[in-house]
C-alpha positions as a Markdown table, in Angstrom:
| # | Residue | x | y | z |
|---|---|---|---|---|
| 1 | Unk | 5.8 | -33.3 | -3.5 |
| 2 | Unk | 6.5 | -32.4 | 0.1 |
| 3 | Unk | 10.0 | -31.4 | -0.7 |
| 4 | Unk | 8.8 | -29.1 | -3.4 |
| 5 | Unk | 6.2 | -27.6 | -1.1 |
| 6 | Unk | 8.8 | -26.9 | 1.5 |
| 7 | Unk | 11.1 | -25.3 | -1.0 |
| 8 | Unk | 8.3 | -23.1 | -2.2 |
| 9 | Unk | 7.3 | -22.2 | 1.3 |
| 10 | Unk | 10.9 | -21.2 | 2.1 |
| 11 | Unk | 11.1 | -19.0 | -1.0 |
| 12 | Unk | 7.8 | -17.3 | -0.3 |
| 13 | Unk | 8.8 | -16.5 | 3.3 |
| 14 | Unk | 11.7 | -14.5 | 1.9 |
| 15 | Unk | 9.4 | -11.8 | 0.4 |
| 16 | Unk | 8.0 | -8.8 | 2.3 |
| 17 | Unk | 4.7 | -9.0 | 0.4 |
| 18 | Unk | 3.0 | -11.6 | -1.8 |
| 19 | Unk | 0.3 | -11.0 | -4.4 |
| 20 | Unk | -1.5 | -13.5 | -6.6 |
| 21 | Unk | -4.1 | -13.4 | -9.4 |
| 22 | Unk | -6.9 | -15.5 | -7.9 |
| 23 | Unk | -8.4 | -16.8 | -4.7 |
| 24 | Unk | -7.2 | -20.4 | -5.3 |
| 25 | Unk | -3.6 | -19.2 | -5.3 |
| 26 | Unk | -4.2 | -17.1 | -2.2 |
| 27 | Unk | -5.5 | -20.2 | -0.4 |
| 28 | Unk | -2.3 | -22.2 | -1.4 |
| 29 | Unk | 0.0 | -19.4 | -0.2 |
| 30 | Unk | -1.9 | -19.1 | 3.1 |
| 31 | Unk | -1.9 | -22.9 | 3.6 |
| 32 | Unk | 1.8 | -23.1 | 2.9 |
| 33 | Unk | 3.1 | -20.1 | 4.8 |
| 34 | Unk | 0.3 | -18.4 | 6.8 |
| 35 | Unk | 0.7 | -15.3 | 4.6 |
| 36 | Unk | -2.5 | -13.6 | 3.5 |
| 37 | Unk | -1.5 | -12.9 | -0.1 |
| 38 | Unk | -3.2 | -9.9 | -1.8 |
| 39 | Unk | -5.3 | -10.7 | -4.8 |
| 40 | Unk | -4.6 | -8.3 | -7.7 |
| 41 | Unk | -5.6 | -8.3 | -11.3 |
| 42 | Unk | -3.1 | -9.3 | -14.0 |
| 43 | Unk | -1.4 | -6.0 | -15.1 |
| 44 | Unk | -2.2 | -6.9 | -18.7 |
| 45 | Unk | -5.9 | -6.6 | -17.9 |
| 46 | Unk | -5.4 | -3.1 | -16.7 |
| 47 | Unk | -4.5 | -1.7 | -20.1 |
| 48 | Unk | -7.1 | -0.7 | -22.7 |
| 49 | Unk | -7.6 | -2.1 | -26.2 |
| 50 | Unk | -6.0 | 1.0 | -27.8 |
| 51 | Unk | -2.8 | 0.4 | -25.9 |
| 52 | Unk | -2.5 | -3.1 | -27.3 |
| 53 | Unk | -3.5 | -2.1 | -30.8 |
| 54 | Unk | -0.8 | 0.5 | -30.8 |
| 55 | Unk | 1.8 | -1.9 | -29.4 |
| 56 | Unk | 1.0 | -4.7 | -31.9 |
| 57 | Unk | 0.2 | -2.5 | -34.9 |
| 58 | Unk | -1.6 | -3.7 | -37.9 |
| 59 | Unk | 0.5 | -6.8 | -38.4 |
| 60 | Unk | -1.7 | -9.8 | -39.4 |
| 61 | Unk | -1.6 | -13.1 | -37.6 |
| 62 | Unk | -0.2 | -15.6 | -40.0 |
| 63 | Unk | -1.4 | -19.1 | -40.0 |
| 64 | Unk | -3.8 | -20.6 | -37.5 |
| 65 | Unk | -1.4 | -21.5 | -34.7 |
| 66 | Unk | 0.4 | -18.8 | -32.6 |
| 67 | Unk | 1.8 | -18.2 | -29.1 |
| 68 | Unk | 1.3 | -15.1 | -27.0 |
| 69 | Unk | 3.9 | -14.2 | -24.4 |
| 70 | Unk | 3.8 | -11.5 | -21.8 |
| 71 | Unk | 7.3 | -10.4 | -20.6 |
| 72 | Unk | 7.5 | -7.9 | -17.7 |
| 73 | Unk | 10.8 | -6.3 | -16.8 |
């Protein structure tokens, strides 16, 4: 576990800025690196219902099991 923490620490220190989604993650980043990560909402939550309805369209969800994936380029 310590090796993984050191690798993550090294990688995080390469960034000019770090943002996270919640306080717990900000605490982890601070503990590992001393960086005060900015807490920002998930970009998905910033878009309104109409945006998602237009993107998805009227296609029904088939079956009871499904996966949702958010891909940001």
